[in-house]
C-alpha positions in Angstrom: 73.5 78.7 143.5 71.9 81.7 142.5 73.9 85.2 141.1 74.9 87.8 143.1 73.2 91.2 142.8 74.4 93.6 139.9 74.7 96.6 141.7 76.5 98.7 138.8 73.5 101.1 137.8 70.5 101.6 140.2 68.0 100.4 137.5 67.9 98.3 134.1 66.1 101.2 132.3 64.6 104.6 132.6 61.2 104.2 133.0 58.4 106.1 131.6 56.6 108.7 134.5 53.8 106.9 134.6 55.6 103.4 135.3 57.9 105.2 137.9 54.7 106.6 139.9 53.7 103.2 139.8 56.8 101.9 141.1 56.9 104.8 143.7 53.5 103.2 144.9 54.5 99.7 144.9 57.2 100.6 147.2 55.3 102.7 149.5 53.2 99.6 149.8 56.0 97.5 150.5 57.5 99.6 153.1 54.4 99.9 155.1 54.3 96.1 154.9 57.9 95.8 156.8 57.9 95.4 160.6 58.2 98.6 162.4 62.1 99.7 163.0 63.3 100.8 166.9 62.1 104.5 166.8 64.4 107.5 168.2 63.2 107.3 171.5 63.3 103.5 171.3 67.3 103.7 170.1 68.1 106.1 173.1 66.3 103.6 175.5 68.9 101.1 174.3 71.6 103.1 174.5 70.9 103.9 178.0 70.1 100.3 178.8 73.7 99.0 177.2 75.2 102.2 179.3 74.1 100.6 182.3 75.2 97.1 181.6 78.6 98.8 180.8 78.6 100.4 184.6 79.0 96.6 185.7 81.1 95.2 183.1 83.2 97.5 180.7 83.6 95.0 177.6 79.8 95.5 177.1 79.8 97.2 173.4 77.9 100.1 172.0 74.5 99.6 170.0 76.4 100.8 166.9 79.0 97.2 167.2 76.1 95.5 168.8 74.2 96.3 165.1 77.0 94.9 163.1 77.1 91.9 165.2 73.7 91.0 164.7 73.9 91.9 161.3 76.3 89.0 160.9 74.7 86.8 162.1 71.6 86.8 160.4 73.8 86.4 157.5 75.3 83.4 158.7 75.5 80.2 156.9 74.2 78.4 159.9 71.2 80.0 161.8 72.6 80.8 165.6 70.3 80.5 168.3 70.0 83.3 171.1 71.8 81.0 173.8 74.9 80.5 171.4 75.5 84.5 170.0 73.9 86.9 173.3 76.8 85.0 175.4 79.6 85.9 173.1 78.5 89.2 172.8 77.2 90.3 176.6 79.0 87.6 178.4 82.1 85.3 178.4 81.3 83.6 175.5 79.9 80.2 176.9 76.6 79.0 175.3 73.7 79.0 177.8 72.2 75.9 178.6 68.8 76.8 176.8 66.2 74.4 174.6 65.4 75.8 171.3 62.2 78.0 172.0 63.0 78.1 175.6 62.7 81.6 177.4 66.7 82.1 178.1 68.6 81.9 181.7 69.3 85.4 183.0 72.7 87.0 182.0 75.5 87.9 184.3 75.3 91.3 182.0 71.6 92.3 183.4 70.4 93.8 186.8 67.4 91.4 186.3 65.0 89.5 184.3 62.7 92.6 183.8 66.0 94.8 182.1 67.3 91.6 179.8 63.5 91.1 178.6 63.2 94.5 177.6 66.8 94.3 175.7 65.7 90.9 174.0 62.4 93.0 172.8 63.9 96.1 171.5 66.8 93.2 169.9 64.0 90.9 168.6 62.5 94.3 166.8 65.9 95.0 165.1 66.2 91.5 164.4 63.1 91.3 162.3 63.6 94.6 160.5 67.3 93.5 159.3 65.7 90.4 157.8 62.8 92.0 155.9 65.1 94.5 154.5 67.6 91.9 153.2 65.2 89.5 151.9 63.2 92.3 150.0 64.8 93.1 146.5 65.9 96.6 146.0 68.0 98.3 143.3 69.2 101.4 144.8 70.2 102.6 148.2 67.5 105.6 147.9 65.2 102.9 148.3 63.6 103.2 151.6 63.0 99.4 151.9 66.8 99.3 151.8 68.8 98.1 155.0 70.6 100.6 156.7 72.9 99.6 159.2 73.0 101.7 162.8 76.4 103.6 162.2 77.1 106.8 163.6 79.3 109.7 162.3 81.1 110.4 165.9 83.4 112.7 164.4 80.7 114.6 162.6 78.6 114.6 166.4 82.1 115.7 167.9 82.9 118.6 164.7 79.1 119.8 165.6 79.8 120.5 169.2 80.2 123.9 170.7 83.9 124.7 171.0 84.3 124.5 174.8 82.8 120.5 174.3 85.1 119.9 171.6 88.3 121.3 173.6 87.1 118.5 176.4 87.2 115.8 173.9 90.8 116.9 172.5 93.3 113.6 172.1 90.2 111.2 172.1 90.5 108.8 169.2 87.0 109.4 167.9 85.9 106.0 165.1 85.4 106.8 161.4 82.0 106.4 160.2 80.8 102.8 159.8 83.8 101.4 161.6 82.4 100.4 165.1 79.7 98.4 163.1 81.9 96.8 160.6 84.1 95.3 163.7 81.0 94.7 165.3 80.5 92.6 162.3 83.5 90.8 161.7 83.9 90.0 165.6 81.1 87.6 164.8 82.7 86.6 161.7 85.8 85.6 163.4 84.1 84.1 166.2 82.3 81.3 163.9 84.8 80.7 161.5 83.5 77.2 160.7 80.2 78.7 159.4 81.8 81.6 157.2 84.9 79.5 156.0 84.8 79.5 152.4 82.7 77.3 149.9 84.6 74.6 147.9 82.9 76.4 145.0 85.4 79.0 143.3 83.0 81.3 142.1 80.8 81.2 145.5 84.3 81.9 147.5 85.1 84.9 145.5 81.8 86.3 146.4 82.4 85.8 149.6 85.7 87.2 149.8 84.9 90.5 147.8 81.9 90.7 150.0 83.7 90.4 153.3 86.7 92.9 151.7 84.3 95.7 151.3 83.2 95.1 155.0 86.7 94.9 156.2 87.3 98.4 154.3 85.1 100.1 157.1 87.3 98.7 160.1 89.7 100.9 158.5 90.4 104.3 159.6 89.1 106.8 157.3 92.1 109.0 156.3 91.0 110.5 153.4 90.1 114.4 153.1 86.6 115.2 155.1 84.0 116.6 152.1 80.8 115.5 153.7 79.3 115.2 157.3 76.9 112.0 157.8 75.9 113.5 161.3 73.7 116.3 159.9 73.6 117.9 156.7 75.2 121.5 157.6 77.6 120.1 159.8 81.1 120.2 159.3 83.1 117.7 156.9 83.7 114.9 159.1 83.6 111.9 156.3 85.5 111.4 152.9 83.4 111.0 149.7 85.3 107.5 149.2 84.5 106.4 152.7 80.9 107.1 151.8 80.9 105.5 148.6 82.8 102.1 151.0 79.5 102.7 153.3 77.7 102.2 150.0 79.5 99.2 148.8 79.6 97.4 152.2 75.6 97.9 152.5 75.4 95.7 149.2 78.1 93.1 150.8 75.6 92.4 153.4 72.7 91.8 151.0 75.0 89.3 148.6 76.3 87.3 151.8 72.8 86.8 152.7 71.8 85.8 149.4 74.8 83.3 149.1 74.3 81.9 152.4 71.0 81.1 152.3 71.0 79.7 148.7 73.7 77.2 149.6 72.8 76.4 153.1 74.5 74.9 156.4 77.2 73.2 156.0 76.9 69.4 155.8 79.0 67.5 158.4 80.8 64.4 156.8 80.0 61.3 158.5 83.3 59.3 159.2 82.5 55.4 159.8 85.0 54.0 162.5 87.1 51.2 161.0 85.9 47.8 161.8 87.7 45.3 163.8 89.3 42.8 161.9 87.5 39.5 161.2 90.0 37.7 163.9 90.1 40.5 166.6 88.3 40.4 169.5 84.6 42.2 168.8 84.1 45.4 170.3 81.0 44.3 172.5 83.2 42.4 175.5 82.1 39.0 174.7 85.2 37.5 174.1 84.5 36.1 170.8 86.2 36.6 167.3 84.2 39.6 166.0 83.7 37.3 162.9 82.0 35.2 165.2 79.9 37.7 167.2 78.9 41.2 165.6 80.7 40.4 162.1 78.6 37.7 161.4 
């Protein structure tokens, strides 16, 4: 099994100026090779699409939750097909009857086939981007190729509103930065417990626990002193420095989980052979003969 990535330092040694330029050029080329992510307009489109779904089903989650859920499914030990995971996210949880590679039946959450097709098109774009990012060797969070969760600083957004609009939201519970994303991730983990069960290898089990603990930490409320705004550089403080650091640790945890399960592969099911009847017992085939005179020969 491969070792977890060392995130203690951004690089092993300080490169020379020439090497730094070459590394930067290489990163730029690699970033260009990554599949294109969703544009701001497309992110707004998928938010509006989910709003429409929510008008018919109040349990439809926000895109940030969906992004966390998607990330966990990508990191899962077993490849989970869309016919299995989409109903868990947008439906009643019952797996769709669809063969591998076949078009999905229409989920009841969608208004029509065209709306579902557009959602899946945007979903697949984000999926491919996450896969490419997690499978790219990066050393720092500043690398343009590094995976970035679609996390929203809602408290920063609210704090940046005009006073009159802020007053309208007074008393509402506003999630912490990264909280909804982490809840989406853990929702997937909790709904496929067998695929996230600790491996027998103690070192791998600790690796799994540590990584999941880093993500679970983001599901908690940020009660620290607001020091930075993740919504905008010049916005009012809305997020603690400890939360920002925890968010970075959660990103590295996602890399560790992806690497862990890829190195181990899907769980191998134990095949248990049913006990054979005794030599003098009636044969299971229904012939009326003793087992030793029939299929036990």
